[in-house]
N, C-alpha and C positions, 0 to 999 in steps of 0.2 A: 710532759709531752710524750705521746705514743712514739714507739721506736720507728714506726713507718713514717710519721710526720717529720721526725728528726732526720731520718735518712733522706727524705724528699727535699728538706730544706738544705741539707748539706750538698746534695746533688745539684740543686739549683744554684747554690753559691759557687760551686766548682765550675758549672757551665758558664756562669757570669764572668768568673775570673778568667776562664779560658778564652771567652769572647773578647774581653778587654785586652788580654795579652796579644791575641791575634790582631786586633785593631791597632794596638801600639806598634807591633812589628811592621804592619802595613804602612803606617805613617812614617816610621823611621826609614823604611826602604824607599818611600816616595821622596823624602827629604834628601836622601843620599843620591837618588837619580837626578833630582833637580840641581843639587850642588855640583854633581859631575858635569851636567849640561852647561852650567855656568862656567866651570873651569875650562871646558873645551872652547866656549865662545869668547871668553875675555881676551885671550892673546891677540885676536884680530880686531879688537875694539880700539877706537881712537884714544880712549882714556886708559888703556892697559898700563901704560907707564906710570900714570898717576896712582892707579890701584896698588902697584908694587911699592911706590914711594910711601903711600899712606900706611901701609902695613908695618912701617918702621915705628909708627906711633904706638905707644902702650894702649892696650884695650881695643885696638883695631886689627881684625883679621881679614882674610880674603873675602869672606861673605859680607861682613859689615862695610868694608871699603867699597866693594862692588855695588852693594845695595844703596849706600849713601850717594855715590856718584850717579847711579841710575836715576835716583830721585832728583838730584841737583843739576846734573848735566855738566857742561863745561864751566869750571870755576872761574875761568878767565873773564867771564861777563861781569863779575863783581870787581869793581875798581878798588875797593878797600875792604879790609876785614869786617868793618862795621856793616857794610852792605850785606855781606853774607850772614852776619849775626841777625840782622833785621829780617832777612828772607826766611831764616829759620825760626823767627819768633822768639829769639833768645835775649832781646834787649828789654830793659825794664820799661814798663808803661809809665807815663807821666801825666800828672794833673796840675795845671797851672791856675793860680789865683793871684792876679796882680803880679807882683814881683816874686811870688813864692812858687817854687816848682817842687812838687812832691813825686818821688819815684815809688812806683808800686811793683806788683808782680810782673813777670815777663809777659809780653803781649800775646804769645802763643798764636801769632798770625803766621802766614806762610805755610811751608811744607811740614805737616804734622809727622809724617813717617820719617823724614830725614832727621827731624828734631829728636824723635824718640830713639832712633839708632844712635845718635850722638850722645844723648843722655845715658843710655845703657852702657856705651863704651866708656863713659866718664867715671863710672863706679870704680874702675880699676885704679884710679888715682887716690883712693883711700890709703894705699900702701906706700911705703918709702920707695924712692927711685931704685930700680934695679932692672936688669935684663935677664930674664930666665932662659933656660936652655932651649925651650921650644921657640922662644922669640928671637934668639940670636941669628938663626938662619934668615929670617925675614928682614932683620935689621941689616945684615951684611949684604943682602940683595939690593939695598937702596944705595944711591950715590953718597959719597962722604958728606957733602953739604946737607943732604936730607937727614942723614944720621945725626948730624950736629943739631939740627932743628928739633928732631925727635927727642934727643936727650935733654935739650934745653926745656922742651915742653914738659917732659916728665918731672924734672926738678921743680919747675915753676908751678905746675898744676898740683903736684903732691903737697907742696908747701902751702898753696892757696887753700886746698881742702882742709888741711890741718888748722890753718889760721882761722878759717871761718867757723869750724866746729868748736875751736877753743873759745870763740866769742859767743857760743851758745846757739849758733844757727843750726836749724834742723839739717840732718844729713841730706835730705832731698833738695833743700835750698842750696847747700854747699855744692852738691853734684851738678845742679843746674848752672851755677856760676862757673864751675869748672868746664862744663860743656860749652858755655859761651866763649871762654878763652881757648878751648880746644879748637873751635871753629876758626879762630884767628891763626893758629898754628897750621891747620889744614890749608888755609888760604896761602900762608907763607911757603909751604911745601910746593903747592901748585905753581906759585910764582917762581920758585927756584927751578922747577922743571922747565918752565917757559924760558927763563933766562939761559939755562944750560943749552937748550935747543938753539936759541938764537946765537950763542957764542960758538956753537959747533958748525954753523953754516959758513 
């Protein structure tokens, strides 16, 4: 390859790399601005207390808690955990033939974005129960009853993930099962917040 062609190719690659770097920087800055806007708005939100409480759960941070609740709305409209699971499309599908009922993959009905958020959060339960340094501040910010639910969830869901993978289940299947149970703990935390408000009146 002639030296001039090699130089031109190198120059084009550098220009492309520089453009990609600038684009990435612009995207990161935009995300940071959006996150800051969310942080400013949430304290005045009717669900702000629930956001803080959900952050005590492993795998759930400020953005995921806010995004999940923005998709779902008031969790109080679900009378049971199973209603929330069904809304998220996390319950198994069923096929009935006479007296035989066969369970299949999850239905994937309902709110796809909320389901995806929950599944992504559930990957953290691959690891043994623990509260890291960064998580401690979020856990402490939650009421004692909520912290107890969050720790119970961590112990239960970590064990659930390990049990399923030991049985040969695919990781994605195990995490989806964990997400289903995580939604029940989210429901329980919301119920605890409601009960605490009622008791304080």
